[in-house]
N, CA, C, O and the ligand as a Tripos MOL2 file, in Angstrom:
@<TRIPOS>MOLECULE
protein
  189   187    48     0     0
PROTEIN
NO_CHARGES

@<TRIPOS>ATOM
      1 N           0.8410   -1.1980    0.0000 N.3       1 MET1
      2 CA          0.0000    0.0000    0.0000 C.3       1 MET1
      3 C           0.8780    1.2510    0.0000 C.2       1 MET1
      4 O           1.8650    1.3390    0.7300 O.2       1 MET1
      5 N           0.4930    2.2090   -0.8350 N.am      2 TYR2
      6 CA          1.2210    3.4640   -0.8870 C.3       2 TYR2
      7 C           0.2400    4.6200   -0.7910 C.2       2 TYR2
      8 O          -0.9230    4.5020   -1.1780 O.2       2 TYR2
      9 N           0.7270    5.7390   -0.2700 N.am      3 VAL3
     10 CA         -0.0990    6.9360   -0.2340 C.3       3 VAL3
     11 C           0.6640    8.0780   -0.9000 C.2       3 VAL3
     12 O           1.8490    8.2880   -0.6400 O.2       3 VAL3
     13 N          -0.0290    8.7980   -1.7500 N.am      4 CYS4
     14 CA          0.5550    9.9430   -2.4400 C.3       4 CYS4
     15 C           0.6140   11.1230   -1.4710 C.2       4 CYS4
     16 O          -0.3650   11.4330   -0.7920 O.2       4 CYS4
     17 N           1.7730   11.7710   -1.4180 N.am      5 LEU5
     18 CA          1.9290   12.8790   -0.4820 C.3       5 LEU5
     19 C           1.3350   14.1740   -1.0220 C.2       5 LEU5
     20 O           1.3040   15.1820   -0.3150 O.2       5 LEU5
     21 N           0.8720   14.1600   -2.2430 N.am      6 ARG6
     22 CA          0.2850   15.3540   -2.8200 C.3       6 ARG6
     23 C          -1.2350   15.3470   -2.6980 C.2       6 ARG6
     24 O          -1.8320   16.3020   -2.2000 O.2       6 ARG6
     25 N          -1.8650   14.2450   -3.1640 N.am      7 CYS7
     26 CA         -3.3280   14.2180   -3.1730 C.3       7 CYS7
     27 C          -3.8990   13.2870   -2.1080 C.2       7 CYS7
     28 O          -5.1030   13.2820   -1.8540 O.2       7 CYS7
     29 N          -3.0230   12.5020   -1.4920 N.am      8 GLY8
     30 CA         -3.4900   11.6330   -0.4260 C.3       8 GLY8
     31 C          -4.1510   10.3520   -0.8970 C.2       8 GLY8
     32 O          -4.7700    9.6350   -0.1100 O.2       8 GLY8
     33 N          -4.0190   10.0710   -2.1700 N.am      9 TYR9
     34 CA         -4.6200    8.8740   -2.7370 C.3       9 TYR9
     35 C          -3.8710    7.6270   -2.2680 C.2       9 TYR9
     36 O          -2.6420    7.5740   -2.3150 O.2       9 TYR9
     37 N          -4.6130    6.6450   -1.8250 N.am     10 VAL10
     38 CA         -4.0190    5.4070   -1.3380 C.3      10 VAL10
     39 C          -4.2620    4.3050   -2.3520 C.2      10 VAL10
     40 O          -5.3850    4.1040   -2.8150 O.2      10 VAL10
     41 N          -3.2070    3.6030   -2.6870 N.am     11 PHE11
     42 CA         -3.3370    2.5750   -3.7130 C.3      11 PHE11
     43 C          -2.3210    1.4700   -3.4720 C.2      11 PHE11
     44 O          -1.3920    1.6160   -2.6780 O.2      11 PHE11
     45 N          -2.5180    0.3740   -4.1670 N.am     12 THR12
     46 CA         -1.5980   -0.7490   -4.0320 C.3      12 THR12
     47 C          -0.5440   -0.6960   -5.1230 C.2      12 THR12
     48 O          -0.6710    0.0440   -6.0980 O.2      12 THR12
     49 N           0.4720   -1.4740   -4.9450 N.am     13 LYS13
     50 CA          1.5350   -1.5300   -5.9390 C.3      13 LYS13
     51 C           1.0040   -2.1050   -7.2580 C.2      13 LYS13
     52 O           1.4080   -1.6900   -8.3440 O.2      13 LYS13
     53 N           0.0980   -3.0620   -7.1310 N.am     14 GLU14
     54 CA         -0.4800   -3.6760   -8.3180 C.3      14 GLU14
     55 C          -1.2920   -2.6680   -9.1210 C.2      14 GLU14
     56 O          -1.2790   -2.6710  -10.3520 O.2      14 GLU14
     57 N          -2.0000   -1.8040   -8.3920 N.am     15 GLU15
     58 CA         -2.8110   -0.7890   -9.0560 C.3      15 GLU15
     59 C          -1.9340    0.2130   -9.7930 C.2      15 GLU15
     60 O          -2.2540    0.6530  -10.8970 O.2      15 GLU15
     61 N          -0.8310    0.5590   -9.1620 N.am     16 MET16
     62 CA          0.0970    1.5030   -9.7590 C.3      16 MET16
     63 C           0.7090    0.9180  -11.0330 C.2      16 MET16
     64 O           0.8330    1.6100  -12.0430 O.2      16 MET16
     65 N           1.0780   -0.3240  -10.9800 N.am     17 GLU17
     66 CA          1.7060   -0.9560  -12.1310 C.3      17 GLU17
     67 C           0.7220   -1.1940  -13.2560 C.2      17 GLU17
     68 O           1.1090   -1.4110  -14.4040 O.2      17 GLU17
     69 N          -0.5600   -1.1530  -12.9130 N.am     18 GLU18
     70 CA         -1.5730   -1.3420  -13.9320 C.3      18 GLU18
     71 C          -1.6860   -0.1000  -14.8150 C.2      18 GLU18
     72 O          -1.9430   -0.1920  -16.0160 O.2      18 GLU18
     73 N          -1.4900    1.0480  -14.2000 N.am     19 TYR19
     74 CA         -1.5900    2.2980  -14.9450 C.3      19 TYR19
     75 C          -0.2870    2.6250  -15.6400 C.2      19 TYR19
     76 O          -0.2580    2.8790  -16.8440 O.2      19 TYR19
     77 N           0.7950    2.6150  -14.8700 N.am     20 PHE20
     78 CA          2.1020    2.9110  -15.4350 C.3      20 PHE20
     79 C           3.0310    1.7900  -15.0490 C.2      20 PHE20
     80 O           2.6870    0.9170  -14.2520 O.2      20 PHE20
     81 N           4.1940    1.8260  -15.6170 N.am     21 ASN21
     82 CA          5.1870    0.8600  -15.1820 C.3      21 ASN21
     83 C           6.2660    1.5600  -14.3650 C.2      21 ASN21
     84 O           7.3880    1.0720  -14.2310 O.2      21 ASN21
     85 N           5.9000    2.7010  -13.8310 N.am     22 VAL22
     86 CA          6.8520    3.4740  -13.0430 C.3      22 VAL22
     87 C           6.2620    3.7820  -11.6810 C.2      22 VAL22
     88 O           5.0800    3.5620  -11.4200 O.2      22 VAL22
     89 N           7.1220    4.2930  -10.8300 N.am     23 PHE23
     90 CA          6.7370    4.5460   -9.4560 C.3      23 PHE23
     91 C           6.1400    5.9400   -9.3140 C.2      23 PHE23
     92 O           6.8550    6.9010   -9.0270 O.2      23 PHE23
     93 N           4.8360    6.0500   -9.5140 N.am     24 LYS24
     94 CA          4.1740    7.3280   -9.2830 C.3      24 LYS24
     95 C           2.6880    7.1450   -9.0530 C.2      24 LYS24
     96 O           2.1260    6.0810   -9.3140 O.2      24 LYS24
     97 N           2.0670    8.1970   -8.5610 N.am     25 CYS25
     98 CA          0.6570    8.1630   -8.2270 C.3      25 CYS25
     99 C          -0.2020    8.0030   -9.4830 C.2      25 CYS25
    100 O          -0.0570    8.7780  -10.4290 O.2      25 CYS25
    101 N          -1.0870    7.0150   -9.5040 N.am     26 PRO26
    102 CA         -1.9500    6.7940  -10.6710 C.3      26 PRO26
    103 C          -3.0090    7.8750  -10.8340 C.2      26 PRO26
    104 O          -3.6590    7.9470  -11.8760 O.2      26 PRO26
    105 N          -3.1890    8.7000   -9.8400 N.am     27 ARG27
    106 CA         -4.2190    9.7140   -9.8930 C.3      27 ARG27
    107 C          -3.6860   11.0540  -10.4000 C.2      27 ARG27
    108 O          -4.2560   11.6580  -11.3100 O.2      27 ARG27
    109 N          -2.5980   11.5040   -9.8050 N.am     28 CYS28
    110 CA         -2.0880   12.8310  -10.1560 C.3      28 CYS28
    111 C          -0.6960   12.7970  -10.7710 C.2      28 CYS28
    112 O          -0.2200   13.8020  -11.2980 O.2      28 CYS28
    113 N          -0.0400   11.6350  -10.7010 N.am     29 GLY29
    114 CA          1.2670   11.5330  -11.3250 C.3      29 GLY29
    115 C           2.4270   11.9980  -10.4560 C.2      29 GLY29
    116 O           3.5660   12.0730  -10.9170 O.2      29 GLY29
    117 N           2.1370   12.3050   -9.2170 N.am     30 TYR30
    118 CA          3.1830   12.7510   -8.2990 C.3      30 TYR30
    119 C           4.0970   11.5970   -7.9420 C.2      30 TYR30
    120 O           3.6530   10.4590   -7.7900 O.2      30 TYR30
    121 N           5.3700   11.9000   -7.8100 N.am     31 ARG31
    122 CA          6.3340   10.8050   -7.6380 C.3      31 ARG31
    123 C           6.7680   10.5650   -6.2040 C.2      31 ARG31
    124 O           7.5020    9.6160   -5.9280 O.2      31 ARG31
    125 N           6.3280   11.4010   -5.3010 N.am     32 ILE32
    126 CA          6.7350   11.1970   -3.9170 C.3      32 ILE32
    127 C           5.6260   10.4650   -3.1750 C.2      32 ILE32
    128 O           4.5610   11.0180   -2.8970 O.2      32 ILE32
    129 N           5.9070    9.2120   -2.8660 N.am     33 LEU33
    130 CA          4.9150    8.3550   -2.2360 C.3      33 LEU33
    131 C           5.4510    7.8270   -0.9230 C.2      33 LEU33
    132 O           6.6610    7.7430   -0.7120 O.2      33 LEU33
    133 N           4.5470    7.4800   -0.0630 N.am     34 ARG34
    134 CA          4.9430    6.8880    1.2050 C.3      34 ARG34
    135 C           4.3510    5.5080    1.3260 C.2      34 ARG34
    136 O           3.1970    5.2660    0.9730 O.2      34 ARG34
    137 N           5.1590    4.6170    1.8290 N.am     35 LYS35
    138 CA          4.7000    3.2520    1.9990 C.3      35 LYS35
    139 C           3.8930    3.1570    3.2840 C.2      35 LYS35
    140 O           4.3430    3.5990    4.3410 O.2      35 LYS35
    141 N           2.7200    2.5880    3.1930 N.am     36 VAL36
    142 CA          1.8920    2.4310    4.3840 C.3      36 VAL36
    143 C           1.4650    0.9850    4.5280 C.2      36 VAL36
    144 O           1.3960    0.2280    3.5590 O.2      36 VAL36
    145 N           1.1860    0.6330    5.7520 N.am     37 ARG37
    146 CA          0.6910   -0.7160    6.0130 C.3      37 ARG37
    147 C          -0.8210   -0.7050    6.0670 C.2      37 ARG37
    148 O          -1.4340    0.2190    6.6010 O.2      37 ARG37
    149 N          -1.3950   -1.7110    5.5250 N.am     38 ARG38
    150 CA         -2.8410   -1.8390    5.6250 C.3      38 ARG38
    151 C          -3.2070   -2.2680    7.0430 C.2      38 ARG38
    152 O          -2.6260   -3.2020    7.5980 O.2      38 ARG38
    153 N          -4.1550   -1.5850    7.5990 N.am     39 GLU39
    154 CA         -4.5460   -1.9150    8.9570 C.3      39 GLU39
    155 C          -5.4670   -3.1170    8.9600 C.2      39 GLU39
    156 O          -6.6220   -3.0550    8.5380 O.2      39 GLU39
    157 N          -4.9160   -4.2050    9.4460 N.am     40 THR40
    158 CA         -5.7240   -5.4120    9.5230 C.3      40 THR40
    159 C          -5.9030   -5.8020   10.9740 C.2      40 THR40
    160 O          -4.9230   -6.0080   11.6910 O.2      40 THR40
    161 N          -7.1210   -5.9030   11.4030 N.am     41 PRO41
    162 CA         -7.3850   -6.3160   12.7760 C.3      41 PRO41
    163 C          -6.9570   -7.7590   13.0030 C.2      41 PRO41
    164 O          -7.1730   -8.6430   12.1740 O.2      41 PRO41
    165 N          -6.3480   -7.9530   14.1510 N.am     42 LYS42
    166 CA         -5.8050   -9.2840   14.4340 C.3      42 LYS42
    167 C          -6.8170  -10.1940   15.1180 C.2      42 LYS42
    168 O          -6.4680  -11.0450   15.9360 O.2      42 LYS42
    169 N          -8.0430   -9.9950   14.7710 N.am     43 ARG43
    170 CA         -9.0650  -10.8000   15.4370 C.3      43 ARG43
    171 C          -9.3760  -12.0410   14.5920 C.2      43 ARG43
    172 O          -9.8320  -11.9290   13.4540 O.2      43 ARG43
    173 N          -9.1330  -13.1710   15.1400 N.am     44 VAL44
    174 CA         -9.4110  -14.4090   14.4260 C.3      44 VAL44
    175 C         -10.4520  -15.2100   15.1870 C.2      44 VAL44
    176 O         -10.2950  -15.5360   16.3630 O.2      44 VAL44
    177 N         -11.4900  -15.5040   14.4850 N.am     45 LYS45
    178 CA        -12.5550  -16.2590   15.1280 C.3      45 LYS45
    179 C         -12.3270  -17.7610   14.9880 C.2      45 LYS45
    180 O         -12.1130  -18.2800   13.8920 O.2      45 LYS45
    181 N         -12.3770  -18.4140   16.0860 N.am     46 ALA46
    182 CA        -12.2610  -19.8640   16.0480 C.3      46 ALA46
    183 C         -13.6350  -20.4570   15.8060 C.2      46 ALA46
    184 O         -14.5910  -20.2070   16.5390 O.2      46 ALA46
    185 N         -13.6940  -21.2370   14.7690 N.am     47 ILE47
    186 CA        -14.9900  -21.8290   14.4330 C.3      47 ILE47
    187 C         -15.1730  -23.1810   15.1330 C.2      47 ILE47
    188 O         -16.2070  -23.8280   14.9670 O.2      47 ILE47
    189 ZN         -1.4350   11.7670   -6.1390 Zn       48 ZN48
@<TRIPOS>BOND
     1     1     2 1
     2     2     3 1
     3     3     4 2
     4     3     5 am
     5     5     6 1
     6     6     7 1
     7     7     8 2
     8     7     9 am
     9     9    10 1
    10    10    11 1
    11    11    12 2
    12    11    13 am
    13    13    14 1
    14    14    15 1
    15    15    16 2
    16    15    17 am
    17    17    18 1
    18    18    19 1
    19    19    20 2
    20    19    21 am
    21    21    22 1
    22    22    23 1
    23    23    24 2
    24    23    25 am
    25    25    26 1
    26    26    27 1
    27    27    28 2
    28    27    29 am
    29    29    30 1
    30    30    31 1
    31    31    32 2
    32    31    33 am
    33    33    34 1
    34    34    35 1
    35    35    36 2
    36    35    37 am
    37    37    38 1
    38    38    39 1
    39    39    40 2
    40    39    41 am
    41    41    42 1
    42    42    43 1
    43    43    44 2
    44    43    45 am
    45    45    46 1
    46    46    47 1
    47    47    48 2
    48    47    49 am
    49    49    50 1
    50    50    51 1
    51    51    52 2
    52    51    53 am
    53    53    54 1
    54    54    55 1
    55    55    56 2
    56    55    57 am
    57    57    58 1
    58    58    59 1
    59    59    60 2
    60    59    61 am
    61    61    62 1
    62    62    63 1
    63    63    64 2
    64    63    65 am
    65    65    66 1
    66    66    67 1
    67    67    68 2
    68    67    69 am
    69    69    70 1
    70    70    71 1
    71    71    72 2
    72    71    73 am
    73    73    74 1
    74    74    75 1
    75    75    76 2
    76    75    77 am
    77    77    78 1
    78    78    79 1
    79    79    80 2
    80    79    81 am
    81    81    82 1
    82    82    83 1
    83    83    84 2
    84    83    85 am
    85    85    86 1
    86    86    87 1
    87    87    88 2
    88    87    89 am
    89    89    90 1
    90    90    91 1
    91    91    92 2
    92    91    93 am
    93    93    94 1
    94    94    95 1
    95    95    96 2
    96    95    97 am
    97    97    98 1
    98    98    99 1
    99    99   100 2
   100    99   101 am
   101   101   102 1
   102   102   103 1
   103   103   104 2
   104   103   105 am
   105   105   106 1
   106   106   107 1
   107   107   108 2
   108   107   109 am
   109   109   110 1
   110   110   111 1
   111   111   112 2
   112   111   113 am
   113   113   114 1
   114   114   115 1
   115   115   116 2
   116   115   117 am
   117   117   118 1
   118   118   119 1
   119   119   120 2
   120   119   121 am
   121   121   122 1
   122   122   123 1
   123   123   124 2
   124   123   125 am
   125   125   126 1
   126   126   127 1
   127   127   128 2
   128   127   129 am
   129   129   130 1
   130   130   131 1
   131   131   132 2
   132   131   133 am
   133   133   134 1
   134   134   135 1
   135   135   136 2
   136   135   137 am
   137   137   138 1
   138   138   139 1
   139   139   140 2
   140   139   141 am
   141   141   142 1
   142   142   143 1
   143   143   144 2
   144   143   145 am
   145   145   146 1
   146   146   147 1
   147   147   148 2
   148   147   149 am
   149   149   150 1
   150   150   151 1
   151   151   152 2
   152   151   153 am
   153   153   154 1
   154   154   155 1
   155   155   156 2
   156   155   157 am
   157   157   158 1
   158   158   159 1
   159   159   160 2
   160   159   161 am
   161   161   162 1
   162   162   163 1
   163   163   164 2
   164   163   165 am
   165   165   166 1
   166   166   167 1
   167   167   168 2
   168   167   169 am
   169   169   170 1
   170   170   171 1
   171   171   172 2
   172   171   173 am
   173   173   174 1
   174   174   175 1
   175   175   176 2
   176   175   177 am
   177   177   178 1
   178   178   179 1
   179   179   180 2
   180   179   181 am
   181   181   182 1
   182   182   183 1
   183   183   184 2
   184   183   185 am
   185   185   186 1
   186   186   187 1
   187   187   188 2
@<TRIPOS>SUBSTRUCTURE
     1 MET1         2 RESIDUE 1 A MET
     2 TYR2         6 RESIDUE 1 A TYR
     3 VAL3        10 RESIDUE 1 A VAL
     4 CYS4        14 RESIDUE 1 A CYS
     5 LEU5        18 RESIDUE 1 A LEU
     6 ARG6        22 RESIDUE 1 A ARG
     7 CYS7        26 RESIDUE 1 A CYS
     8 GLY8        30 RESIDUE 1 A GLY
     9 TYR9        34 RESIDUE 1 A TYR
    10 VAL10       38 RESIDUE 1 A VAL
    11 PHE11       42 RESIDUE 1 A PHE
    12 THR12       46 RESIDUE 1 A THR
    13 LYS13       50 RESIDUE 1 A LYS
    14 GLU14       54 RESIDUE 1 A GLU
    15 GLU15       58 RESIDUE 1 A GLU
    16 MET16       62 RESIDUE 1 A MET
    17 GLU17       66 RESIDUE 1 A GLU
    18 GLU18       70 RESIDUE 1 A GLU
    19 TYR19       74 RESIDUE 1 A TYR
    20 PHE20       78 RESIDUE 1 A PHE
    21 ASN21       82 RESIDUE 1 A ASN
    22 VAL22       86 RESIDUE 1 A VAL
    23 PHE23       90 RESIDUE 1 A PHE
    24 LYS24       94 RESIDUE 1 A LYS
    25 CYS25       98 RESIDUE 1 A CYS
    26 PRO26      102 RESIDUE 1 A PRO
    27 ARG27      106 RESIDUE 1 A ARG
    28 CYS28      110 RESIDUE 1 A CYS
    29 GLY29      114 RESIDUE 1 A GLY
    30 TYR30      118 RESIDUE 1 A TYR
    31 ARG31      122 RESIDUE 1 A ARG
    32 ILE32      126 RESIDUE 1 A ILE
    33 LEU33      130 RESIDUE 1 A LEU
    34 ARG34      134 RESIDUE 1 A ARG
    35 LYS35      138 RESIDUE 1 A LYS
    36 VAL36      142 RESIDUE 1 A VAL
    37 ARG37      146 RESIDUE 1 A ARG
    38 ARG38      150 RESIDUE 1 A ARG
    39 GLU39      154 RESIDUE 1 A GLU
    40 THR40      158 RESIDUE 1 A THR
    41 PRO41      162 RESIDUE 1 A PRO
    42 LYS42      166 RESIDUE 1 A LYS
    43 ARG43      170 RESIDUE 1 A ARG
    44 VAL44      174 RESIDUE 1 A VAL
    45 LYS45      178 RESIDUE 1 A LYS
    46 ALA46      182 RESIDUE 1 A ALA
    47 ILE47      186 RESIDUE 1 A ILE
    48 ZN48       189 GROUP 0 **** ****
């Protein structure tokens, strides 16, 4: 997961590579991105 520091758009690496083959925001084309972790709750239900 990446977030664009210009427009704040959050996207995955796969999504980015789908639009371009370079490292930039698929929405605005800005090249400064920050890597973010997807927040996944650690709750596992035992069935
Ligand atoms: Zn952007």
